C-alpha positions as a Markdown table, in Angstrom:
| # | Residue | x | y | z |
|---|---|---|---|---|
| 1 | Unk | -11.4 | 8.8 | 26.2 |
| 2 | Unk | -8.9 | 11.1 | 27.5 |
| 3 | Unk | -8.3 | 11.7 | 31.1 |
| 4 | Unk | -6.2 | 14.4 | 32.7 |
| 5 | Unk | -5.8 | 14.8 | 36.1 |
| 6 | Unk | -5.9 | 19.1 | 37.0 |
| 7 | Unk | -4.5 | 20.3 | 40.4 |
| 8 | Unk | -6.7 | 23.6 | 40.3 |
| 9 | Unk | -6.4 | 26.5 | 42.2 |
| 10 | Unk | -10.2 | 26.9 | 43.0 |
| 11 | Unk | -10.4 | 30.5 | 43.3 |
| 12 | Unk | -8.6 | 31.8 | 39.8 |
| 13 | Unk | -8.5 | 29.0 | 37.9 |
| 14 | Unk | -11.4 | 27.1 | 35.8 |
| 15 | Unk | -11.8 | 24.2 | 33.5 |
| 16 | Unk | -13.5 | 22.8 | 30.7 |
| 17 | Unk | -13.2 | 20.6 | 27.9 |
| 18 | Unk | -14.5 | 20.5 | 24.0 |
| 19 | Unk | -15.0 | 17.0 | 22.9 |
| 20 | Unk | -15.4 | 15.9 | 19.2 |
| 21 | Unk | -17.2 | 12.6 | 18.1 |
| 22 | Unk | -15.9 | 9.9 | 16.5 |
| 23 | Unk | -17.3 | 7.3 | 14.2 |
| 24 | Unk | -18.2 | 5.0 | 17.0 |
| 25 | Unk | -20.4 | 7.4 | 18.9 |
| 26 | Unk | -17.7 | 8.0 | 21.8 |
| 27 | Unk | -16.0 | 11.5 | 22.3 |
| 28 | Unk | -12.3 | 12.1 | 22.6 |
| 29 | Unk | -11.6 | 15.5 | 24.2 |
| 30 | Unk | -9.3 | 18.6 | 23.6 |
| 31 | Unk | -8.8 | 20.5 | 26.7 |
| 32 | Unk | -7.8 | 23.6 | 27.5 |
| 33 | Unk | -7.5 | 26.1 | 30.3 |
| 34 | Unk | -7.4 | 29.8 | 31.7 |
| 35 | Unk | -7.0 | 32.0 | 34.2 |
| 36 | Unk | -9.7 | 34.6 | 35.3 |
| 37 | Unk | -6.7 | 37.3 | 35.3 |
| 38 | Unk | -5.3 | 36.4 | 32.0 |
| 39 | Unk | -7.0 | 34.6 | 29.6 |
| 40 | Unk | -5.0 | 33.0 | 26.7 |
| 41 | Unk | -7.4 | 33.5 | 23.5 |
| 42 | Unk | -6.5 | 31.8 | 20.7 |
| 43 | Unk | -6.7 | 32.3 | 17.3 |
| 44 | Unk | -9.9 | 31.7 | 15.2 |
| 45 | Unk | -10.4 | 29.4 | 12.4 |
| 46 | Unk | -13.3 | 28.8 | 10.0 |
| 47 | Unk | -12.2 | 25.0 | 10.5 |
| 48 | Unk | -11.9 | 23.2 | 13.6 |
| 49 | Unk | -12.2 | 19.7 | 15.4 |
| 50 | Unk | -16.0 | 20.4 | 15.6 |
| 51 | Unk | -15.8 | 20.1 | 11.5 |
| 52 | Unk | -14.5 | 16.4 | 11.3 |
| 53 | Unk | -15.1 | 13.3 | 12.7 |
| 54 | Unk | -12.4 | 10.7 | 13.4 |
| 55 | Unk | -12.7 | 7.6 | 11.7 |
| 56 | Unk | -9.4 | 5.7 | 12.1 |
| 57 | Unk | -6.0 | 5.9 | 12.9 |
| 58 | Unk | -3.6 | 5.0 | 9.8 |
| 59 | Unk | -0.1 | 6.5 | 11.3 |
| 60 | Unk | 2.1 | 7.2 | 14.1 |
| 61 | Unk | 5.1 | 9.2 | 14.3 |
| 62 | Unk | 7.5 | 10.9 | 16.8 |
| 63 | Unk | 5.0 | 13.8 | 17.3 |
| 64 | Unk | 1.7 | 12.1 | 17.4 |
| 65 | Unk | -0.8 | 10.6 | 15.2 |
| 66 | Unk | -2.8 | 10.8 | 11.8 |
| 67 | Unk | -6.1 | 9.7 | 11.6 |
| 68 | Unk | -8.4 | 9.1 | 8.8 |
| 69 | Unk | -11.4 | 11.6 | 9.1 |
| 70 | Unk | -14.8 | 12.7 | 7.5 |
| 71 | Unk | -15.4 | 16.3 | 7.2 |
| 72 | Unk | -19.2 | 16.9 | 8.3 |
| 73 | Unk | -20.5 | 19.4 | 5.8 |
| 74 | Unk | -19.0 | 17.4 | 2.8 |
| 75 | Unk | -18.3 | 14.0 | 3.4 |
| 76 | Unk | -14.9 | 14.3 | 2.0 |
| 77 | Unk | -12.2 | 12.2 | 3.7 |
| 78 | Unk | -8.8 | 13.4 | 5.0 |
| 79 | Unk | -5.9 | 12.2 | 7.0 |
| 80 | Unk | -5.5 | 14.5 | 9.7 |
| 81 | Unk | -2.1 | 14.7 | 11.5 |
| 82 | Unk | -2.3 | 15.7 | 15.4 |
| 83 | Unk | 0.9 | 16.9 | 17.3 |
| 84 | Unk | 0.6 | 17.7 | 21.3 |
| 85 | Unk | 2.4 | 21.1 | 21.5 |
| 86 | Unk | 4.3 | 20.1 | 25.0 |
| 87 | Unk | 6.1 | 17.4 | 22.8 |
| 88 | Unk | 7.2 | 19.8 | 20.4 |
| 89 | Unk | 8.3 | 22.3 | 22.7 |
| 90 | Unk | 10.0 | 19.8 | 24.9 |
| 91 | Unk | 12.3 | 18.5 | 22.1 |
| 92 | Unk | 12.5 | 22.0 | 20.5 |
| 93 | Unk | 10.6 | 20.9 | 17.3 |
| 94 | Unk | 8.6 | 24.5 | 17.1 |
| 95 | Unk | 10.9 | 25.8 | 13.8 |
| 96 | Unk | 10.0 | 22.4 | 11.8 |
| 97 | Unk | 6.4 | 22.1 | 12.8 |
| 98 | Unk | 6.3 | 25.7 | 11.3 |
| 99 | Unk | 8.7 | 25.1 | 8.7 |
| 100 | Unk | 6.2 | 22.0 | 7.9 |
| 101 | Unk | 3.2 | 24.4 | 7.6 |
| 102 | Unk | 4.7 | 27.4 | 6.1 |
| 103 | Unk | 5.8 | 24.8 | 2.9 |
| 104 | Unk | 2.9 | 22.8 | 2.9 |
| 105 | Unk | 1.0 | 25.9 | 2.1 |
| 106 | Unk | 3.6 | 26.9 | -0.4 |
| 107 | Unk | 3.4 | 24.0 | -2.7 |
| 108 | Unk | 1.3 | 22.7 | -5.5 |
| 109 | Unk | 2.4 | 19.7 | -7.6 |
| 110 | Unk | 0.6 | 16.8 | -9.1 |
| 111 | Unk | 2.8 | 14.2 | -6.9 |
| 112 | Unk | 2.6 | 16.4 | -3.4 |
| 113 | Unk | 0.0 | 15.5 | -1.1 |
| 114 | Unk | -2.0 | 18.6 | -0.1 |
| 115 | Unk | -2.5 | 20.7 | 3.2 |
| 116 | Unk | -6.1 | 21.8 | 3.3 |
| 117 | Unk | -6.2 | 23.0 | 6.7 |
| 118 | Unk | -4.2 | 24.0 | 9.7 |
| 119 | Unk | -5.4 | 24.9 | 13.3 |
| 120 | Unk | -4.5 | 24.5 | 16.8 |
| 121 | Unk | -6.6 | 23.8 | 20.2 |
| 122 | Unk | -4.7 | 24.9 | 23.4 |
| 123 | Unk | -2.7 | 21.4 | 23.6 |
| 124 | Unk | -2.4 | 20.4 | 20.0 |
| 125 | Unk | -1.8 | 21.6 | 16.7 |
| 126 | Unk | -3.3 | 19.8 | 13.7 |
| 127 | Unk | -2.8 | 19.3 | 9.5 |
| 128 | Unk | -5.6 | 18.4 | 7.4 |
| 129 | Unk | -4.7 | 17.0 | 4.3 |
| 130 | Unk | -5.8 | 14.8 | 1.1 |
| 131 | Unk | -6.1 | 11.1 | 2.0 |
| 132 | Unk | -4.0 | 9.0 | -0.3 |
| 133 | Unk | -4.8 | 5.3 | 0.2 |
| 134 | Unk | -2.5 | 3.2 | -1.9 |
| 135 | Unk | -0.2 | 2.4 | 1.1 |
| 136 | Unk | 3.1 | 3.8 | 1.4 |
| 137 | Unk | 6.5 | 2.3 | -1.2 |
| 138 | Unk | 7.3 | 0.7 | 2.4 |
| 139 | Unk | 4.1 | -1.1 | 2.5 |
| 140 | Unk | 4.1 | -2.5 | -0.9 |
| 141 | Unk | 7.9 | -3.0 | -1.3 |
| 142 | Unk | 7.1 | -5.3 | 2.4 |
| 143 | Unk | 4.3 | -7.4 | 0.0 |
| 144 | Unk | 5.5 | -7.4 | -3.7 |
| 145 | Unk | 9.6 | -8.1 | -2.5 |
| 146 | Unk | 10.6 | -5.7 | -5.3 |
| 147 | Unk | 9.8 | -3.7 | -8.4 |
| 148 | Unk | 10.7 | -4.3 | -12.0 |
| 149 | Unk | 12.5 | -1.2 | -13.3 |
| 150 | Unk | 9.8 | -0.4 | -15.7 |
| 151 | Unk | 7.5 | 0.2 | -12.8 |
| 152 | Unk | 10.6 | 1.5 | -10.1 |
| 153 | Unk | 11.4 | 4.2 | -13.7 |
| 154 | Unk | 7.8 | 5.8 | -13.1 |
| 155 | Unk | 7.6 | 5.9 | -9.7 |
| 156 | Unk | 11.0 | 7.0 | -9.5 |
| 157 | Unk | 10.2 | 9.6 | -12.2 |
| 158 | Unk | 7.3 | 11.1 | -10.3 |
| 159 | Unk | 9.5 | 11.7 | -6.8 |
| 160 | Unk | 12.4 | 13.4 | -9.0 |
| 161 | Unk | 9.8 | 15.6 | -10.4 |
| 162 | Unk | 8.3 | 16.5 | -7.1 |
| 163 | Unk | 11.7 | 16.9 | -5.8 |
| 164 | Unk | 13.2 | 19.2 | -8.3 |
| 165 | Unk | 9.7 | 21.2 | -8.2 |
| 166 | Unk | 11.2 | 21.6 | -4.5 |
| 167 | Unk | 14.8 | 22.3 | -5.2 |
| 168 | Unk | 13.6 | 24.9 | -7.7 |
| 169 | Unk | 11.5 | 26.5 | -5.0 |
| 170 | Unk | 13.9 | 26.6 | -2.5 |
| 171 | Unk | 13.1 | 23.5 | -0.6 |
| 172 | Unk | 15.1 | 20.4 | 0.6 |
| 173 | Unk | 13.3 | 17.1 | 2.1 |
| 174 | Unk | 15.6 | 15.7 | 3.8 |
| 175 | Unk | 13.8 | 12.7 | 4.7 |
| 176 | Unk | 12.9 | 10.9 | 1.8 |
| 177 | Unk | 12.6 | 7.5 | 2.1 |
| 178 | Unk | 9.4 | 4.8 | 1.1 |
| 179 | Unk | 7.7 | 5.6 | 4.3 |
| 180 | Unk | 6.9 | 9.1 | 2.9 |
| 181 | Unk | 6.1 | 8.1 | -0.7 |
| 182 | Unk | 2.6 | 7.0 | -0.6 |
| 183 | Unk | 0.6 | 5.7 | -3.7 |
| 184 | Unk | -2.9 | 6.9 | -4.9 |
| 185 | Unk | -5.7 | 5.0 | -5.9 |
| 186 | Unk | -4.6 | 5.1 | -9.4 |
| 187 | Unk | -0.8 | 4.5 | -8.3 |
| 188 | Unk | 1.1 | 7.4 | -8.7 |
| 189 | Unk | 3.8 | 7.9 | -6.1 |
| 190 | Unk | 2.8 | 11.3 | -4.1 |
| 191 | Unk | 5.5 | 13.2 | -1.6 |
| 192 | Unk | 4.3 | 13.5 | 1.6 |
| 193 | Unk | 5.7 | 14.3 | 5.7 |
| 194 | Unk | 7.4 | 17.4 | 5.7 |
| 195 | Unk | 8.6 | 17.7 | 9.2 |
| 196 | Unk | 12.0 | 17.9 | 8.5 |
| 197 | Unk | 11.4 | 20.0 | 5.4 |
| 198 | Unk | 13.7 | 23.2 | 4.7 |
| 199 | Unk | 13.7 | 26.1 | 2.9 |
| 200 | Unk | 17.3 | 27.3 | 1.8 |
| 201 | Unk | 19.2 | 29.9 | -0.8 |
| 202 | Unk | 21.7 | 28.2 | -2.8 |
| 203 | Unk | 24.6 | 29.8 | -1.1 |
| 204 | Unk | 24.0 | 28.3 | 2.2 |
| 205 | Unk | 24.6 | 25.2 | 3.6 |
| 206 | Unk | 22.6 | 23.2 | 6.6 |
| 207 | Unk | 24.3 | 21.5 | 9.4 |
| 208 | Unk | 21.5 | 19.8 | 11.1 |
| 209 | Unk | 21.9 | 16.5 | 11.2 |
| 210 | Unk | 18.5 | 14.8 | 10.6 |
| 211 | Unk | 17.0 | 12.6 | 8.8 |
| 212 | Unk | 16.3 | 8.4 | 8.7 |
| 213 | Unk | 19.4 | 7.0 | 9.2 |
| 214 | Unk | 19.9 | 4.7 | 5.9 |
| 215 | Unk | 18.9 | 7.1 | 3.6 |
| 216 | Unk | 21.0 | 9.6 | 5.0 |
| 217 | Unk | 23.5 | 10.9 | 3.0 |
| 218 | Unk | 27.6 | 10.8 | 3.6 |
| 219 | Unk | 27.9 | 14.9 | 4.1 |
| 220 | Unk | 24.9 | 14.7 | 6.5 |
| 221 | Unk | 26.6 | 11.9 | 8.6 |
| 222 | Unk | 29.8 | 13.8 | 8.7 |
| 223 | Unk | 28.2 | 17.3 | 9.8 |
| 224 | Unk | 30.5 | 19.5 | 7.6 |
| 225 | Unk | 27.6 | 20.8 | 5.8 |
| 226 | Unk | 25.0 | 19.8 | 3.2 |
| 227 | Unk | 22.6 | 21.3 | 0.4 |
| 228 | Unk | 19.9 | 19.8 | -1.5 |
| 229 | Unk | 22.2 | 17.2 | -3.3 |
| 230 | Unk | 21.4 | 15.3 | -0.2 |
| 231 | Unk | 17.8 | 14.9 | -1.2 |
| 232 | Unk | 19.3 | 13.2 | -4.6 |
| 233 | Unk | 21.3 | 10.7 | -2.7 |
| 234 | Unk | 18.1 | 9.7 | -0.6 |
| 235 | Unk | 16.5 | 9.3 | -3.8 |
| 236 | Unk | 19.4 | 7.3 | -5.3 |
| 237 | Unk | 18.8 | 4.9 | -2.1 |
| 238 | Unk | 15.1 | 4.8 | -2.7 |
| 239 | Unk | 15.5 | 3.3 | -6.1 |
| 240 | Unk | 18.3 | 0.9 | -5.1 |
| 241 | Unk | 15.4 | -0.8 | -2.8 |
| 242 | Unk | 12.8 | -0.6 | -5.0 |
| 243 | Unk | 15.2 | -2.5 | -7.4 |
| 244 | Unk | 16.7 | -4.9 | -5.0 |
| 245 | Unk | 14.4 | -5.5 | -2.3 |
| 246 | Unk | 16.5 | -4.7 | 0.5 |
| 247 | Unk | 18.8 | -1.3 | 1.5 |
| 248 | Unk | 23.0 | -0.8 | 0.3 |
| 249 | Unk | 24.2 | -0.2 | 3.4 |
| 250 | Unk | 22.8 | -2.0 | 6.9 |
| 251 | Unk | 24.4 | -2.5 | 9.9 |
| 252 | Unk | 23.3 | -3.7 | 13.6 |
| 253 | Unk | 23.3 | -0.1 | 14.7 |
| 254 | Unk | 23.5 | 3.1 | 14.2 |
| 255 | Unk | 27.4 | 3.8 | 13.8 |
| 256 | Unk | 27.9 | 0.9 | 11.8 |
| 257 | Unk | 25.4 | 1.8 | 9.3 |
| 258 | Unk | 27.2 | 5.5 | 9.4 |
| 259 | Unk | 30.4 | 3.9 | 8.5 |
| 260 | Unk | 29.5 | 2.3 | 5.5 |
| 261 | Unk | 27.8 | 5.0 | 3.9 |
| 262 | Unk | 30.8 | 7.0 | 4.3 |
| 263 | Unk | 33.6 | 4.6 | 3.6 |
| 264 | Unk | 31.9 | 1.5 | 1.4 |
| 265 | Unk | 30.7 | 1.7 | -2.0 |
| 266 | Unk | 26.9 | 0.1 | -2.8 |
| 267 | Unk | 27.2 | -3.6 | -4.2 |
| 268 | Unk | 25.2 | -3.1 | -7.3 |
| 269 | Unk | 23.8 | -7.0 | -8.3 |
| 270 | Unk | 24.5 | -8.4 | -12.3 |
| 271 | Unk | 20.4 | -8.7 | -12.6 |
| 272 | Unk | 20.0 | -5.0 | -13.0 |
| 273 | Unk | 20.4 | -3.1 | -16.5 |
| 274 | Unk | 23.4 | -1.0 | -17.4 |
| 275 | Unk | 21.3 | 1.9 | -17.6 |
| 276 | Unk | 20.3 | 1.6 | -13.6 |
| 277 | Unk | 23.7 | 0.6 | -12.7 |
| 278 | Unk | 25.0 | 3.9 | -13.9 |
| 279 | Unk | 22.1 | 5.9 | -12.5 |
| 280 | Unk | 22.5 | 4.5 | -9.3 |
| 281 | Unk | 26.3 | 5.3 | -9.1 |
| 282 | Unk | 25.7 | 8.7 | -10.4 |
| 283 | Unk | 23.2 | 9.4 | -7.6 |
| 284 | Unk | 25.1 | 7.0 | -4.4 |
| 285 | Unk | 28.4 | 9.0 | -5.3 |
| 286 | Unk | 29.7 | 10.0 | -1.9 |
| 287 | Unk | 31.5 | 13.4 | -2.9 |
| 288 | Unk | 27.9 | 16.0 | -2.9 |
| 289 | Unk | 29.6 | 18.2 | -5.8 |
| 290 | Unk | 29.8 | 15.1 | -8.0 |
| 291 | Unk | 26.5 | 13.6 | -7.6 |
| 292 | Unk | 24.1 | 13.3 | -10.0 |
| 293 | Unk | 21.9 | 16.1 | -9.7 |
| 294 | Unk | 24.6 | 18.3 | -7.9 |
| 295 | Unk | 25.8 | 20.2 | -10.4 |
| 296 | Unk | 24.6 | 23.3 | -11.8 |
| 297 | Unk | 22.2 | 22.1 | -14.1 |
| 298 | Unk | 20.5 | 20.4 | -10.8 |
| 299 | Unk | 17.7 | 18.1 | -11.6 |
| 300 | Unk | 18.0 | 18.0 | -15.6 |
| 301 | Unk | 20.9 | 16.1 | -15.6 |
| 302 | Unk | 18.9 | 13.4 | -14.0 |
| 303 | Unk | 16.1 | 13.3 | -16.4 |
| 304 | Unk | 18.0 | 13.2 | -19.2 |
| 305 | Unk | 19.9 | 10.2 | -17.8 |
| 306 | Unk | 19.4 | 7.4 | -20.1 |
| 307 | Unk | 17.7 | 5.4 | -17.7 |
| 308 | Unk | 15.0 | 7.5 | -17.5 |
| 309 | Unk | 15.0 | 8.2 | -21.7 |
| 310 | Unk | 11.6 | 5.8 | -22.2 |
| 311 | Unk | 9.6 | 8.9 | -20.0 |
| 312 | Unk | 8.2 | 11.8 | -21.9 |
| 313 | Unk | 8.3 | 14.3 | -18.6 |
| 314 | Unk | 5.6 | 17.0 | -19.5 |
| 315 | Unk | 3.0 | 13.8 | -20.0 |
| 316 | Unk | 4.2 | 12.3 | -16.5 |
| 317 | Unk | 3.6 | 15.5 | -14.7 |
| 318 | Unk | 0.5 | 15.8 | -16.5 |
| 319 | Unk | -0.3 | 12.5 | -15.0 |
| 320 | Unk | -1.1 | 10.9 | -18.3 |
| 321 | Unk | 2.0 | 7.8 | -18.0 |
| 322 | Unk | 0.0 | 5.4 | -16.0 |
| 323 | Unk | 2.0 | 2.8 | -13.5 |
| 324 | Unk | 1.7 | -0.7 | -14.4 |
| 325 | Unk | 0.7 | -1.4 | -11.2 |
| 326 | Unk | -2.9 | -0.3 | -9.6 |
| 327 | Unk | -3.1 | -0.4 | -5.5 |
| 328 | Unk | -6.3 | -2.6 | -4.2 |
| 329 | Unk | -8.6 | 0.8 | -3.3 |
| 330 | Unk | -12.2 | 0.1 | -2.8 |
| 331 | Unk | -13.1 | 3.8 | -2.4 |
| 332 | Unk | -12.0 | 6.8 | -0.5 |
| 333 | Unk | -12.7 | 5.2 | 2.6 |
| 334 | Unk | -10.2 | 2.2 | 2.0 |
| 335 | Unk | -8.0 | 1.6 | 4.4 |
| 336 | Unk | -6.6 | -1.9 | 3.2 |
| 337 | Unk | -3.7 | -0.5 | 2.3 |
| 338 | Unk | -2.6 | 0.5 | 5.8 |
| 339 | Unk | -0.6 | -1.6 | 8.1 |
| 340 | Unk | -3.7 | -3.3 | 10.7 |
| 341 | Unk | -1.8 | -2.8 | 13.7 |
| 342 | Unk | -2.1 | 1.1 | 12.8 |
| 343 | Unk | -6.0 | 0.6 | 11.8 |
| 344 | Unk | -7.1 | -1.3 | 14.8 |
| 345 | Unk | -5.8 | 0.6 | 17.6 |
| 346 | Unk | -7.7 | 2.7 | 19.8 |
| 347 | Unk | -9.3 | 6.1 | 18.3 |
| 348 | Unk | -8.5 | 8.0 | 21.4 |
| 349 | Unk | -5.9 | 10.3 | 21.5 |
| 350 | Unk | -2.7 | 10.0 | 24.1 |
| 351 | Unk | -3.3 | 13.4 | 27.3 |
| 352 | Unk | -1.4 | 16.1 | 26.0 |
| 353 | Unk | 0.4 | 18.4 | 29.2 |
| 354 | Unk | 0.0 | 21.9 | 29.0 |
| 355 | Unk | 2.1 | 23.5 | 27.0 |
| 356 | Unk | 4.8 | 25.2 | 29.2 |
| 357 | Unk | 5.2 | 28.3 | 26.6 |
| 358 | Unk | 3.3 | 31.5 | 25.7 |
| 359 | Unk | 0.9 | 30.9 | 22.7 |
| 360 | Unk | 2.1 | 33.4 | 21.0 |
| 361 | Unk | 4.8 | 30.7 | 19.7 |
| 362 | Unk | 1.6 | 29.4 | 18.0 |
| 363 | Unk | 0.2 | 32.2 | 16.4 |
| 364 | Unk | -0.6 | 32.3 | 12.8 |
| 365 | Unk | -0.7 | 28.6 | 12.3 |
| 366 | Unk | -4.4 | 29.1 | 10.8 |
| 367 | Unk | -4.6 | 27.7 | 7.3 |
| 368 | Unk | -7.5 | 27.0 | 4.6 |
| 369 | Unk | -6.6 | 26.3 | 0.9 |
| 370 | Unk | -8.4 | 28.8 | -1.6 |
| 371 | Unk | -10.0 | 26.0 | -2.8 |
| 372 | Unk | -11.8 | 25.1 | 0.3 |
């Protein structure tokens, strides 16, 4: 149970605690405070903590945890991302969080995890998404070693479909990596985690250095500005990793990795097919304007590449092409494809401090998907 200590002014301040019940019968707390003279009024949401039963921890990141939860009235299983406001404000990351929520309310694609609800309490922000439980690509790569080309082709095609949809709608993901690709129960690749995603215009370039080191493009590392072509570099790194079981640019520290990304060519193993070599060379082109997908025709030149010749893109996006690998999933509640170090964590969340900013910063965060 969460324990918070306050140094209260007995005259003007009152403290209260809202509890929501966990699946093991315990309670976790979300605390709020208010001043008698200056009551903070939170936006009302048709959905809140009371509507969910917390079951397991299934993810953890820099800003909080992801829980497997059950909605009480429907028994539907969801993933709930919980982010303490004080950490977001302390690290000046509010714009990223707001962008993630805004982007997720706009996207609708067969290979992108769907946002169902968002809401807030005094101390935390909550995103409730579809629960996808086939394990992320990193988890499956760790257990499989590498993927055959026919399987990697389907995964990559589904990722290309999702990323091209984002680009067509003015969105860069900026953190494409195997950890952010989750397999569903049918084995399809689903793109998730839009914490670093950004809405863009074709004539603008971003200079924010963000992403995960080994998957960053040369233009991101150099800091001279980049556009949506940076996502195609990351797709190339993921494809390389899927086909070989290792990363093309590694080093003992971040500086050495960045040096290799900028200055060295990826060494393509001889056992890959000629078509795979060609695609990887195109995606891992260091000059963004010459990179496959970085030209005027965008993702269409990737889709037309000879390595994707077996792919019928219309059938793919109708989810009619079945991957040859199907993860072991015994039902909607199954957590077998998540690391035990996560699912064995205690359910109780860590204490959150009072956010040192006006609540107006988080105004408009509430969302309910039209189908819910």
